[in-house]
N, C-alpha and C positions, 0 to 999 in steps of 0.2 A: 683359083681367084676367089677371095672371100666376098660375100655380098651381105646386105642387110635388108630384111623385109620389114616394111612398116605399113600399118593400116590405121585408119582413123574412122571414127563414126562419120557417116554421111552428113553432108551439110544440112539436110532436112531433118535430122534427128532432133527431137525436142530437147531443150536444155533441162526441162523439169517435167516429170510425169504429171498428168492432170490430177491425180489423187493427192499430190503434194502442193497444189496451188491454192488450197482453200485459205481465205484471208485470216481465219482464226481457227486454231486446232480445236477439235471437239472436246478436249479435256479442259479448255478454258484457261490454259497456262501460257497463252501466246506471249504475254509480256515477259514472263520468265524466260521463255525460249529466245526471244529477241535480245534480252539482256545477256544471255549466255553465249549467243552466237555473234554478238557484236562486241568488239574490243573496247575496253575502257580507255581512259586517257591517263593511265597511271604514269607512264614514262614521261609524257609531256608535262604533267603536273609535277613530277619529281624534278625535272630539269628546271622548271620555273622556281620551285621551292629552293633548290640548291643555289640558284643565282641570287634570289632575294636574300637568302641567309648569308651568303658571302658578302653581299653589299652591306647588309646590316652589321656584320662583324667588322668589316672595314671601317664603317662610320663610327662604330664603338671604339675601335682601336685608335683612330685619329682623334676622337674626342677625349679619350683617356690620356693620350700623349700631350694634348694641349692643356688638359687640366693639371697635369703634374709638371708642366713647364719643359717638356722634352720636345726636340725638333720633330716635325711631322715626318711620317714614313714616306708619303708621296706628296700630299698637300693637306693643309689644315682646313677644317670646315669653313672658316670665314673666307679664305681665299677661294675655295670651291664655290661658295655661295655668290661671291662677287663676280666670279667668272661666268656662272650661269645667268646671273642677272644682266650681265653685259652682252650676252649673246644677242644677235650674231655679230655685232660690231667688233668684239674683242677676239674673235676666232678667225683662223684662216678659212676662207670660203671653200677651198677644195677639201680640207679636212672635215669641215662641217657638213658639206654635201655628201661625202663618203660615209660619214657617221649616220646621216639621215637615211641613206640607202640601206645600210646594214640593218638599222632598226626597223625600217619598213619591211624588208625581206623577212626578218625574224617574226614580226607581227603577222605577215601573210602566212607564214608556215604554221603558226599556232592557230590562226583562223581556219585554215584548211583542215588541220587536225581536228578542230572542234566541229566542223560542218560535215566532213566526209565520214561515211560509215566505216568502222574499222573491221578488220578480218582477223580474229584471233586464232584461226585454224580449227574451227569447230563447225559442225553441221547438225541440223535438226533432223531427226527421223520421225516418221508418223507414228502416233500412238493414240489410242482411244481414251485411256484413263490417266496416263502419266505423260510427262514431257520427257523426251529422250534426246540428249545431245551427246555427240561423240566427237572426239578429236580426229583430225585428219589422219594421224598416225594409225588410229584404230581402223579407220576405213581403208587405209592403204594395206594394212595387215589382212583384212578380209578379202580384198581384191587379189592380193598376192597368193593367198591360199587357193582361190579358184583358178588363178592363172597357172599355178604349179600343177594342179590336178589336170587341167586341160593340156598342158605341155608335157606332162609326165617327166618332170625334172626334180632335182633336189631343191630344198628351200633356198640355198645360197645362189642358185642360178636365176632367181627372179627378184627383181627390185621394183617397187612401185613408189612413185612420187606423186602426191596429191597436192595441187595448188588450188587457188581460189576457183578457177574455171576449168581445170584440166586434171585428168588422171593419166599419168604416163607410166606404162608397163614395159619394162625392159626384161627380155628373156634371153638367156644364153643357153642354147641347146646342148645336149650331150653329143659328142662327136659320133657321126654316123647315124644319128637318129634325128630325122627332120622334124621340125615343129611348124605347124600351120598357124600363121599369125591370125588368120580369120577365125580359127577355132578358139584361140585364146581371147580374141576380141568378143566373140559370141558369149563365152563363159563369163567374162568380166561384165559385159552388158547385162547378162541375166542376174548376176549378183547385185548390180546397181538397181535393177528394176525391183528386185526383192526388197532391198533396203530402202529405196526411194529417199536418198538424202536431199536436203535442201540447204544450199544451192546444189543443183545437179551438175556434175562435171562432164566435160567432153572426154572421151576415152581415146588414147593413142597407144598402140602396141608396136613395139620394136623388137624384132628377133634378130640377134646378132648373127653375122655370117660365119664367125669362127666359134666352134664349139669347145667344150671342156671335156677332158678325159673322164669317162665314166668310172664309177667306183667298182 
């Protein structure tokens, strides 16, 4: 019967080493580090820009059709202006209420995007003279290398997924060769203590109960 071993850092394990908790790095590039480790609002800005551009193009289309004496595609600008000026009397209350809810939700989403800190999948590493920022994929690769060495398995038998607050290490042992989840956890913890990334993730190690055929 196959089993799966799983270990996690103890609850009392600090989320970030004391050496990485200084409010400003000694190299004086704290602002650059914060900029690189917090996502911009490029996607949200692009969505707003596309919506505004489409509305402007539609208004230009309707104005052009009216100027050359052609029928409106949806509604001409004068009719639209009279409709807006007559709100809310000239509109169905249910439709108007639904439209208001949709606009309010869209505005709330953009407000939250602007206020909440983003996570672009990067972490800062301590440095005395330079600012060091690495992608989560690079950190996952370093942790996978240590996990492979501790488990004595091939590269394809270890996968590491790093999210905002967690590093999940999955190990598939070689058939007939047991793997200690505690040893893998200790090795990965040692690598994290050496790198001291900020934010510091919680480590989880899973060893699959079914192994793979050795080469």
